[in-house]
N, C-alpha and C positions, 0 to 999 in steps of 0.2 A: 060336840064341836070337833071337827077334824083338824089335823095338824096344819094343813094349808091355810084354813081360815083364821087360825090363831096366830100363825107366823106372818101372814101377809100384812096386817095392820102394823106390827112391830117393824117389819122391813120398810114399809112405806114411811113410817116416822123416822127411821134411821136415814133413809135417802133424803127426806125433807130437811133434817138437821144438817146433813153434809152439804146440801145445796145452800142453805142459809149461811153456814159457816164459810163456804167458799165465796159467797157474795160479800159478807162482812169483812173478810180478811183480804187485804191487797194481794194480788198475785205476785208482786215483786216488791218486797219491803225495801224501803230507801236506806241507803248507806253511802256516804261519800266514797268509800273504798270501791264501790262497783263502777264508778265513773272512769273513763279513760284518763291517762295522765294529762296534766295541764300542759297545753302547747307552750313552747318556748316563747318568752316575752309576754305571756298573758297571765292574768290572775283569775281565780274562779270565785264567783259569788253564788252561794246557794240560797234558795228561797224555800221555806218550809211553812206549811199551813196545816194545822191539826184539824181533824174531823171533829165537829161539834154537833152531834145529833140534836135535832129540835130547834136549830137556828136557821136563819135564812141561808140559802145555798148560793148566794150571789158570788160571782167570780170577778173580783176587781182587776183592772189592768195595772201592771207595774211599769214604771218608767225609769230610765237612766238619763239624767240631764235633759229631761223633757221628751226623749224618744221612747216609744212603747217597746217593752221587752216581751211580755207575755201576760196572759191572765193567770190568776192563782185560784185554783179550785180547792175546796176543803179536802183534807186527807192526802195531799200530794206534796212532793218535793221535786225540785228541778234546779238546774244550774245554768248560768250564763257566763261565758268567758269574756273578759274585758282586757284591753291593753292597760298597762300600769297607769295609774292616775287617780284622781279624786273625782268621785261621782256623787251626784245628788240622786238618791233612789227615792221614788215617791210611789204611793198607792192611790188609786182612784178613791175619792172620798167626797161626799156632799157637805161635809163639815170641815172647815179649816181647823188646823190644830198642829201642835208642835210635833206630834209623832206621826203625822201624815207623810213626812219625808225625813230621811237621815242622810247625812254626808258620810260617805265611806271612802277610805283610802285603800286602793287595791294595788298590791305589789306583785310583780312577776313571780310565778311559781307558788304563790300562796293561795289558800282558799279561805273564805269568810262566809258566815251564815247570817241570814236575816230571817226573822219569824214574822209572818203576817198574822195579825190577830184581829178579831171581830167583836164589836159591841152592838148587839141588837137593840139596845135601850136608848137610842138616840132620839132626836125629834121625829114625830110621826110622819111629817112630810118629807123626811130625808131618807129613811131606810137605815140599813146597818152602817156603822162607822168602822172604818178599817184603820189599823195602826201598824207601824213597823217597830220591831224591837230587836236587839242583839241578844241572843240567848247566851248564857254563860257556858264556858267550855265544859263544865261538869254535866250539863243536861243535853248537850247536842246529840249524843248517841241515843238517849232515851226519847228525845224529840223526834228523831228521824225513824226510829224503829217501827212504829205503826203506820208510817206513811207509804204511799205508793210512789215508786221512783219513776219519774217521767223522762229523765235524761236531759239533754241540752235543749234549751228554748231560746 
């Protein structure tokens, strides 16, 4: 066996592994520090949704006081700037529930994070059920680290 035929399969495997790793890893990991400063008079609400391989890839719409904000895809984080005030943030859901919406008070100059979670084990005629939760301050950086940063929505 010559050197080229022995090296070529190893090189091909290496290239394949690099390609898979590049696909599996977001090109731009999410971090609140990479966003521009919060504009004067506004507060920032972050939305984070973890990647859950093997689950339905539905992208539910998020709402603020009934107005659509953006859809939330798995493995992404984005923000939306709001004037100071109290907002009812809701996620599309075919099941009514207490965690389908949360009331959030947003103050100028501050940012706040919400996590969108998914339960694929709801009623068969319904599809995945989505929930909103407030992550604890201790886990926010680890929650954002594997996510792709989408910027403002």
